N, C-alpha and C positions, 0 to 999 in steps of 0.2 A: 503494499500498499504505500503510496506517495504521501509523504509527510508532510500533513497540512497545520499550520501554524492556528494555534489555537488561540482567539481572543481572550483577555486577561479576565473576562466574566466565566470563561470555560476553563481555568486552571485549579486544579485540585491542589489543597494545601497537602502537601506529602508527609509532612513530619510528625503528624499525629502520632502518637502510641495506637495500640491493640486496644478496643474497647469502643465502646459505646459514646459517639456525638452526634453532636446537632448538623443538620444537613448543610445549614450555612456556615458550619466550621471547614467543613469538608471541602466545600465549594463555596469559597466566602462571595464572589460573584453572583451567584445562581439569580438573583434580583434581577440583573441587569439582561438575559438570557432571551433572546426573542424566543428561544424553544419554549420557555416557558408560558408565551402566550398558547401555545398549542394544546400543552396540558391543561390548562387552567384559564380561561378566556376573561373570567370573572377577577377583578384587582382586587377586592378581598379575601375571595375564596383561595388566589395565589397568595397573599400573603401570609394566612392563616396555614396553607399547606407545608411552604418553607418554614413556617416558625415551629411547627409539629413535629415536620420529617425528621427523622434519627437514622443514623448509619452506623451499623457495627462493622467495625474493621475486626475480622476473624484473622487468627494466625493460619498461616500455612496458605494451601495453592487453588484455584478455582478461578471465579469469575464473581459475579454478582448477582443476586437474587433478594427476592423479597422474604422475608418471614412474617408470616402473617399473626405470629403469638403475639410478638412484641407490641405492635408490629415495627418493623424497620428495613431498611436496605441491608443486609448484609453483603461486604466485600471484602473478600479473600485479602489480605495482608501483601503476599507476593504479586497479587495484580495492581494493589492500590501502589505499591512500591515502583514496581518495573514496566506497567503496561503504558500504552502511548498516550499522551495527552488526550488526542483526539478521541481514540477509544473507549477511555475512562469518561472521557465529558459527555459523550453520548450517550455510554451505559447509565449513568447518574440522571440524564434527562429519561433515558426508557424506565427505569427502576422506580423514581419519582410518580411518572405513570400508572406505576402500578399502585403505589403508593394512595394516591388519590381515586384509582379504581377501589382499591379494598373499603377506603372510606366511605364509597357509596354501596357497599356491600355486595359488590361483584365478585363472582369466585374467580379468583386467580388459575387456580388448578383445575379449571372444569375439564375434566378427563373425557367427556362426551367428544372432543376435540383431537385431534393430534398438536403437538405443540406448534408447528408451523402453521396450522387453519383455528388457533385457539384467538377468538376474539381478544382478548384483552393482551396476551402477545403481538396480533399485529398492531394493535395502535401503540402500546411500548414502543416496536422498530419503526412504524410509521413516523412519529416523533423523533426518534435519532436518525432517520434518513432524510426528513426535510430537514432538520439541522446541517447535518454531513454537506447535503447538496448545496444549503446557502452559505456555506464555508469554504465553497470549492471540490467538494467529493465528485469523483467522476464516478460511472457506472463501476466501473471495476474496483474501484475504493470501495463504495456500497457494499460490493459482493463480497470484498474480502471482510468489512467490518461485519458482515450478516455470518459468514462462515463460520463455524462454529463445530467443536469436537462430535456434537451429538447430532449434526445434521450430516445428509448425505448432500453432493450437488443438486439433485432434484428438491429436495427439502428448499434448500437455497433460495433456487431459483422461485418456487412458488411460493415461499414468503416473500420475496421480493416481489411478484405480483400482486401480491395480496396486501402489501403495501402503498403499491402506487393504485392498487385501486381503494384503497382507503382514503389516500389523499387526493384521490381524484373526484371524490364525495363531499370533502371537507372542503369549504373554503380557506384561500392562504392566509396563514398569520401574518403578524406585520404589516 
């Protein structure tokens, strides 16, 4: 993937220890992110979402997901320390989308759907893809970002198609 410059608002504070932290401590400039308007268009609700969201930096490897019990974003410490700025920023937007969905009572793990067909995942990835494209990501960059160890090439292309369909139905943000 081409290394895109991430604006200041998308830079994570990478010196935090493992443990539970406010979202805005991990991603201090998040309130300035145009991607946040896609996650929550209402100013007051967006401000509250950012104020309430938590991130648990968990020792070890992996990526990011939402723990619905706490609720919080779980961010693998190895990824937090070594992941690319762009991937981390996009994943933090994706996972914050899931926090909003969880607060709305949506089932983030609805097993009636395959992972790449799950409406909550499609929306989370669509938020990330839209922001990545706004920051100059190419089709190849987007596919690289969507590619994960638990998906094959067909899954990635199906997820990309779903995100494009989602964004085509929704008015652009910003």
